C-alpha positions as CSV (number, residue, x, y, z in Angstrom):
1,M,102.5,-50.5,89.8
2,T,99.8,-51.3,87.3
3,T,100.7,-52.7,84.0
4,A,98.9,-54.1,80.9
5,E,99.7,-57.5,82.0
6,N,98.5,-56.9,85.6
7,P,95.3,-54.7,85.4
8,S,93.8,-53.3,88.6
9,P,90.9,-55.3,90.0
10,A,87.2,-54.0,89.4
11,P,85.2,-52.6,92.5
12,A,83.2,-55.2,94.3
13,P,79.3,-55.0,93.8
14,A,77.1,-53.8,96.6
15,A,75.8,-56.3,99.0
16,P,72.2,-57.6,98.1
17,S,71.0,-57.0,101.7
18,A,71.7,-53.2,101.5
19,T,69.7,-52.8,98.3
20,R,66.7,-54.7,99.8
21,R,66.8,-52.6,102.9
22,T,66.6,-49.4,100.9
23,R,63.6,-50.6,98.9
24,L,61.8,-51.6,102.1
25,L,62.4,-48.3,103.7
26,G,61.0,-46.5,100.6
27,S,57.8,-48.7,100.5
28,A,57.3,-48.1,104.2
29,G,57.6,-44.4,103.7
30,I,55.0,-44.4,101.0
31,A,52.7,-46.6,103.1
32,I,53.0,-44.3,106.1
33,G,52.3,-41.3,103.9
34,L,49.1,-42.9,102.5
35,V,48.0,-43.8,106.0
36,L,48.6,-40.2,107.2
37,L,46.7,-38.9,104.2
38,G,43.8,-41.2,104.9
39,V,43.8,-40.2,108.6
40,G,43.8,-36.6,107.5
41,A,40.9,-37.1,105.1
42,A,38.9,-38.9,107.8
43,I,39.5,-36.1,110.3
44,H,38.4,-33.6,107.6
45,L,35.2,-35.6,106.9
46,A,34.5,-35.9,110.6
47,V,35.1,-32.3,111.3
48,E,33.9,-30.5,108.2
49,E,31.2,-32.7,106.8
50,R,29.7,-34.3,109.9
51,N,26.6,-32.1,109.4
52,D,25.9,-33.3,105.8
53,E,23.5,-36.0,104.8
54,V,24.2,-37.3,101.3
55,T,22.3,-39.5,99.0
56,E,22.8,-40.7,95.4
57,D,19.2,-42.0,95.3
58,A,17.7,-38.7,94.0
59,Y,15.8,-38.0,90.8
60,V,14.3,-35.0,89.0
61,E,10.6,-34.7,89.1
62,G,8.1,-32.1,87.7
63,N,4.6,-31.4,86.7
64,I,3.2,-33.6,83.9
65,V,0.2,-31.6,82.5
66,Q,-2.1,-33.9,80.5
67,V,-3.9,-32.6,77.4
68,T,-7.3,-34.3,77.4
69,P,-10.4,-33.6,75.3
70,Q,-13.6,-32.7,77.2
71,L,-15.8,-34.3,74.5
72,S,-15.4,-37.1,71.9
73,G,-14.6,-36.5,68.3
74,S,-12.3,-37.3,65.4
75,V,-8.9,-35.6,65.2
76,T,-8.5,-33.4,62.1
77,M,-5.3,-31.6,63.0
78,I,-2.2,-32.0,65.2
79,A,-0.1,-28.9,65.7
80,A,2.6,-30.1,68.1
81,D,4.9,-33.1,68.4
82,N,7.3,-34.5,71.0
83,T,10.1,-32.2,72.0
84,D,8.3,-29.1,70.7
85,Y,8.0,-26.1,73.0
86,V,4.5,-24.6,73.2
87,Q,3.1,-21.5,74.8
88,A,0.0,-21.6,77.1
89,G,-3.1,-21.3,74.9
90,Q,-1.4,-22.5,71.7
91,V,-3.5,-24.9,69.6
92,L,-2.3,-28.5,70.0
93,V,-5.1,-30.6,68.5
94,Q,-8.3,-29.9,66.5
95,L,-11.3,-32.1,66.6
96,N,-14.0,-32.3,63.9
97,P,-16.2,-29.3,64.7
98,V,-19.1,-29.9,62.3
99,D,-21.5,-31.4,64.9
100,A,-20.7,-28.7,67.4
101,R,-21.2,-25.9,64.9
102,L,-24.6,-27.2,63.9
103,A,-25.6,-27.4,67.5
104,L,-24.4,-23.9,68.1
105,E,-26.4,-22.6,65.1
106,R,-29.5,-24.3,66.4
107,A,-29.0,-22.7,69.8
108,E,-28.6,-19.3,68.2
109,S,-31.9,-19.7,66.4
110,Q,-33.6,-20.9,69.6
111,L,-32.4,-17.9,71.5
112,A,-33.6,-15.5,68.8
113,K,-37.0,-17.3,68.7
114,A,-37.3,-17.2,72.5
115,V,-36.7,-13.4,72.6
116,R,-39.3,-12.8,69.9
117,Q,-41.8,-15.1,71.7
118,V,-41.2,-13.2,75.0
119,R,-41.7,-9.9,73.1
120,A,-45.1,-11.3,71.9
121,Q,-46.0,-12.2,75.5
122,F,-45.3,-8.6,76.6
123,A,-47.4,-7.3,73.7
124,T,-50.2,-9.7,74.6
125,S,-50.1,-8.6,78.2
126,T,-50.4,-5.0,77.1
127,Q,-53.2,-5.9,74.7
128,M,-55.1,-7.7,77.5
129,Q,-54.8,-4.7,79.8
130,A,-56.3,-2.5,77.0
131,S,-59.1,-5.1,76.5
132,V,-59.9,-4.8,80.2
133,V,-60.2,-1.0,79.9
134,L,-62.4,-1.5,76.8
135,R,-64.7,-3.9,78.6
136,Q,-64.9,-1.6,81.6
137,A,-66.0,1.2,79.3
138,D,-68.6,-1.1,77.7
139,L,-70.0,-2.0,81.1
140,A,-70.2,1.6,82.2
141,R,-72.1,2.4,79.0
142,V,-74.7,-0.4,79.3
143,E,-75.1,0.3,83.1
144,A,-75.9,4.0,82.2
145,D,-78.3,2.9,79.5
146,L,-80.1,0.5,82.0
147,Q,-80.4,3.3,84.5
148,R,-82.1,5.6,81.9
149,R,-84.4,2.9,80.7
150,R,-85.5,2.1,84.2
151,Q,-86.4,5.8,84.7
152,L,-88.3,5.9,81.4
153,A,-90.1,2.7,82.2
154,G,-91.4,4.2,85.5
155,S,-93.1,7.0,83.6
156,G,-94.4,4.5,81.0
157,A,-92.4,6.0,78.1
158,I,-90.9,2.6,77.2
159,A,-92.0,-0.9,77.5
160,G,-90.7,-3.2,80.2
161,E,-89.2,-5.5,77.6
162,D,-86.6,-2.8,76.8
163,V,-85.5,-2.8,80.5
164,V,-85.1,-6.6,80.4
165,H,-82.9,-6.3,77.3
166,A,-80.8,-3.5,79.0
167,E,-80.3,-5.7,82.0
168,D,-79.2,-8.6,79.8
169,A,-76.7,-6.3,78.1
170,V,-75.3,-5.3,81.6
171,K,-74.9,-9.0,82.5
172,N,-73.1,-9.7,79.2
173,A,-70.8,-6.7,79.7
174,R,-69.9,-7.8,83.2
175,A,-69.1,-11.4,82.0
176,A,-67.0,-10.0,79.2
177,L,-65.1,-7.8,81.7
178,T,-64.5,-10.9,83.9
179,V,-63.2,-12.9,80.9
180,A,-60.9,-10.0,79.8
181,A,-59.6,-9.5,83.4
182,Q,-58.8,-13.2,83.7
183,Q,-57.1,-13.2,80.3
184,S,-55.1,-10.2,81.4
185,L,-54.0,-11.9,84.6
186,G,-52.9,-14.9,82.6
187,A,-50.9,-12.8,80.2
188,Q,-49.5,-10.8,83.0
189,A,-48.4,-14.0,84.8
190,M,-46.2,-14.9,81.9
191,V,-44.2,-11.7,82.1
192,D,-44.8,-10.4,85.6
193,G,-41.6,-9.4,87.5
194,T,-39.3,-10.0,84.5
195,G,-37.8,-8.3,81.6
196,I,-36.9,-9.8,78.2
197,A,-33.3,-10.7,79.0
198,D,-34.1,-12.3,82.4
199,H,-37.3,-14.0,81.3
200,P,-37.2,-17.8,82.1
201,E,-37.7,-18.8,78.5
202,V,-34.9,-16.5,77.4
203,Q,-32.6,-17.7,80.2
204,N,-33.2,-21.3,79.2
205,A,-32.3,-20.5,75.6
206,I,-29.2,-18.6,76.9
207,A,-28.1,-21.6,78.9
208,Q,-28.4,-23.8,75.8
209,L,-26.4,-21.3,73.7
210,R,-23.7,-21.2,76.3
211,D,-23.5,-25.0,76.4
212,A,-23.4,-25.2,72.6
213,Y,-20.8,-22.4,72.4
214,V,-18.5,-24.0,75.0
215,A,-18.8,-27.4,73.3
216,N,-17.8,-25.8,69.9
217,A,-14.9,-24.1,71.5
218,R,-13.7,-27.3,73.1
219,T,-13.2,-28.9,69.7
220,V,-9.9,-27.0,69.8
221,L,-7.5,-28.3,72.4
222,R,-5.0,-25.7,73.7
223,A,-1.9,-26.0,75.8
224,P,-2.9,-25.5,79.5
225,V,0.7,-24.3,80.3
226,S,3.9,-23.4,78.5
227,G,6.3,-26.3,78.2
228,V,7.8,-29.1,76.2
229,V,5.4,-31.6,74.6
230,G,6.0,-35.3,75.3
231,K,4.3,-38.7,75.1
232,R,2.1,-37.8,72.1
233,N,-0.1,-40.8,71.4
234,V,-2.7,-39.3,69.1
235,Q,-2.9,-39.7,65.3
236,L,-4.9,-38.0,62.5
237,G,-8.4,-39.4,62.0
238,Q,-8.4,-41.1,65.4
239,R,-11.7,-41.1,67.3
240,V,-10.8,-40.0,70.8
241,A,-13.0,-40.2,73.8
242,A,-13.5,-37.6,76.4
243,G,-10.8,-37.8,79.1
244,S,-8.3,-39.8,77.0
245,V,-4.7,-38.5,77.3
246,L,-3.5,-37.3,73.9
247,M,-0.2,-35.8,75.0
248,V,1.5,-34.2,77.9
249,V,3.2,-30.8,78.5
250,V,6.1,-30.5,80.9
251,P,6.9,-27.0,82.1
252,P,10.7,-26.9,82.3
253,G,10.8,-24.2,85.0
254,Q,8.7,-26.3,87.4
255,M,11.2,-29.0,88.4
256,W,12.2,-30.3,91.8
257,V,14.2,-33.2,93.2
258,S,13.0,-36.1,95.2
259,A,15.9,-37.2,97.3
260,N,15.4,-40.6,98.9
261,F,17.1,-40.7,102.3
262,K,17.5,-43.6,104.6
263,E,15.3,-43.5,107.7
264,S,18.5,-43.2,109.8
265,Q,19.4,-40.0,107.9
266,L,16.2,-38.2,108.6
267,R,17.0,-37.4,112.2
268,H,18.4,-33.9,111.6
269,I,16.8,-33.0,108.2
270,R,14.6,-29.9,108.6
271,I,12.4,-27.8,106.2
272,G,14.4,-24.9,104.8
273,Q,17.9,-26.4,105.1
274,P,20.2,-25.7,102.1
275,V,20.9,-28.5,99.7
276,Q,23.7,-28.8,97.2
277,L,23.0,-31.0,94.2
278,S,24.8,-32.2,91.0
279,A,23.4,-34.1,88.0
280,D,25.0,-36.9,86.3
281,A,24.1,-35.3,83.0
282,Y,26.3,-32.3,83.7
283,G,28.9,-33.8,86.0
284,S,30.2,-32.4,89.3
285,S,31.4,-29.2,87.7
286,V,27.8,-27.9,87.6
287,L,26.2,-27.5,91.0
288,Y,22.6,-26.7,91.9
289,H,21.5,-25.0,95.1
290,G,18.1,-25.7,96.6
291,R,16.3,-26.1,99.9
292,V,14.3,-28.7,101.7
293,V,10.6,-28.2,101.1
294,G,9.3,-31.2,103.0
295,Q,9.1,-34.9,103.4
296,D,6.5,-37.2,101.8
297,A,3.8,-38.7,104.0
298,G,5.2,-42.2,103.7
299,T,8.1,-44.3,102.5
300,G,8.3,-45.5,98.9
301,S,7.1,-49.0,99.8
302,A,4.1,-47.5,101.7
303,F,2.7,-46.1,98.5
304,S,3.5,-49.0,96.3
305,L,0.8,-51.0,94.6
306,M,1.2,-53.9,97.1
307,P,2.6,-52.5,100.4
308,A,4.8,-55.0,102.3
309,Q,2.9,-56.8,105.1
310,N,4.3,-59.4,107.4
311,A,2.1,-61.6,109.5
312,S,4.3,-64.7,109.9
313,G,7.0,-63.1,112.1
314,N,9.7,-64.3,109.8
315,W,11.1,-61.2,108.2
316,I,14.3,-59.4,107.4
317,K,14.6,-55.8,108.3
318,V,15.1,-53.6,105.2
319,V,16.1,-50.0,105.7
320,Q,13.4,-47.8,104.3
321,R,13.8,-44.6,102.3
322,V,11.6,-41.5,102.5
323,P,11.4,-39.0,99.6
324,V,12.5,-35.5,100.6
325,R,11.4,-32.8,98.2
326,V,14.1,-30.3,97.3
327,A,13.2,-27.0,95.5
328,L,15.7,-25.8,92.9
329,D,17.0,-22.3,92.2
330,A,15.1,-21.0,89.2
331,G,18.1,-19.2,87.7
332,E,20.3,-22.2,87.9
333,L,17.5,-24.4,86.4
334,A,17.2,-22.0,83.5
335,A,20.9,-22.0,82.9
336,H,21.2,-25.8,83.0
337,P,17.8,-27.3,82.2
338,L,16.9,-30.7,83.6
339,T,14.8,-33.5,82.3
340,L,12.3,-35.6,84.3
341,G,13.9,-38.7,85.8
342,L,17.5,-37.6,85.7
343,S,19.7,-38.9,88.5
344,M,21.0,-36.4,91.0
345,R,23.4,-36.4,94.0
346,A,22.0,-34.4,96.9
347,S,23.8,-33.2,100.0
348,V,21.8,-31.5,102.8
349,D,23.5,-29.2,105.2
350,T,21.9,-30.1,108.6
351,S,23.9,-27.7,110.7
352,D,20.9,-25.5,111.2
353,R,18.3,-27.6,112.9
354,K,15.9,-25.0,114.1
355,G,13.3,-25.7,111.4
356,V,10.3,-27.9,111.6
357,L,10.1,-31.5,110.5
358,A,6.8,-31.2,108.6
359,R,4.3,-28.5,107.7
360,Y,1.1,-28.2,109.7
361,K,-0.3,-25.0,108.1
362,V,-2.6,-24.8,105.1
363,N,-1.3,-22.9,102.1
364,P,-4.2,-20.7,101.0
365,A,-2.6,-19.8,97.6
366,P,-3.1,-22.1,94.6
367,Q,0.0,-24.0,93.7
368,L,-0.8,-24.3,90.0
369,R,-3.3,-22.6,87.8
370,T,-4.1,-22.1,84.1
371,A,-6.0,-19.1,82.6
372,V,-6.5,-20.7,79.2
373,F,-10.2,-21.5,79.8
374,D,-11.1,-18.3,81.7
375,R,-12.7,-16.6,78.6
376,E,-14.9,-19.3,77.4
377,L,-18.1,-18.1,79.0
378,E,-17.1,-14.4,78.4
379,Q,-17.1,-14.9,74.7
380,A,-20.4,-16.9,74.9
381,D,-22.0,-14.0,76.8
382,Q,-20.9,-11.6,74.1
383,M,-22.7,-13.7,71.5
384,V,-25.8,-13.8,73.7
385,R,-25.9,-10.0,74.0
386,K,-25.5,-9.6,70.3
387,I,-28.3,-12.0,69.5
388,I,-30.7,-10.5,72.0
389,A,-29.9,-7.0,70.8
390,A,-30.5,-8.0,67.2
391,S,-33.8,-9.7,68.1
392,L,-34.9,-6.5,69.8
393,G,-34.1,-4.4,66.8
394,R,-31.0,-2.8,68.4
395,D,-27.3,-2.8,67.7
396,V,-24.8,-4.2,70.2
397,H,-24.6,-0.9,72.1
398,G,-28.4,-0.8,72.6
399,S,-29.4,2.0,70.2
400,A,-32.7,1.5,68.4
401,D,-32.8,0.3,64.9
402,S,-33.8,3.1,62.5
403,R,-35.9,0.8,60.4
404,R,-38.3,0.2,63.3
405,P,-40.8,2.9,64.5
406,A,-40.1,4.3,68.0
407,P,-42.8,3.3,70.6
408,S,-45.5,5.9,71.3
409,S,-44.9,8.2,74.3
410,A,-48.5,7.9,75.3
411,A,-48.2,4.1,75.8
412,P,-44.7,3.2,77.0
413,S,-43.6,-0.1,75.5
414,P,-42.4,-2.9,77.8
415,L,-39.5,-3.2,75.5
416,A,-38.1,0.2,76.4
417,S,-35.3,-1.5,78.3
418,L,-33.6,-4.7,77.5
419,A,-33.9,-6.1,81.0
420,G,-36.6,-3.7,82.2
421,G,-40.1,-4.6,83.5
422,H,-43.4,-4.5,81.6
């Protein structure tokens, strides 16, 4: 019976050995679970991802289009700066055009002068032909006069001295005809087989005008492609030389990835295999899908400034890496733009190994092209036609100027056609 003076004894605490045993069993269970999890992950990697080749050594690359002047000059205007987006054909830099404009004006005057000189040559040729006809008529007249005098001299009607004078007149007329014929041949040689527009002197003036026009047009530097401006290193007033790089334009839609794989990873990589990529800039939540385009012609060290060479026999083997070019999906690239040089993670699915290792066929289509400079000569030719038409007294469409008399129908003019013969 329990009383206040004799309380019941407290329960005895658990033995320390039992508690320790329970903790050890719990730790062992956790360890076994982790081991099983690791084994399962390893089996998954071996079964599911055995066909993937992965590299973290991958970087974004793209076309870096340089903006360079084709002639020297002083910069008077800069229309774009770093990070600006520009359209193809947009003005980027303006050079001082004064010298080029003066040269163009001189070329315009020389072309107009050449056209008028050739017109004069055609007129001279026609004049010389008429002179030959005139000398032929003179010769026929004096020959007829000599014949009459000889008949009269036989009958004694005139003195023999008159016959001698008539013979001298025939000799002079024949000499004059010879001179006129040679002069006509010389004038004809200057215009024979040509028209005004295709005369050598006019063609030479046209070439000079084209050269001056193109030089004047090239004082304005335009964007070759659409893209983002970068690396601007030109300032106002700077005297730039032909070929110096003033800035670059990077087309954001023309990006690809150079994935550097170890040489031991290249065994099963083929052209056309799918590639899954992620950029550190966006994280693993944004995935890009591309395809293998090809492999570079050498390793990174092979194209270095000083390729590694060993002649002593003492060397340490270093695993080489070969850049593999990966084309990106245009829609994904537009949704999540990339910047040159960004780090990427690339995983190539090598399960389909039917493709080729390298390309051995020539691609006939141009990879890149700009149409910004296609109209330079076309605009120069328009100016040429306008100057020639004005020098011929016509408008641009070829109709005759009302202020000039029309050529006579009895004597067709060699200027009847712009490019016609004499």
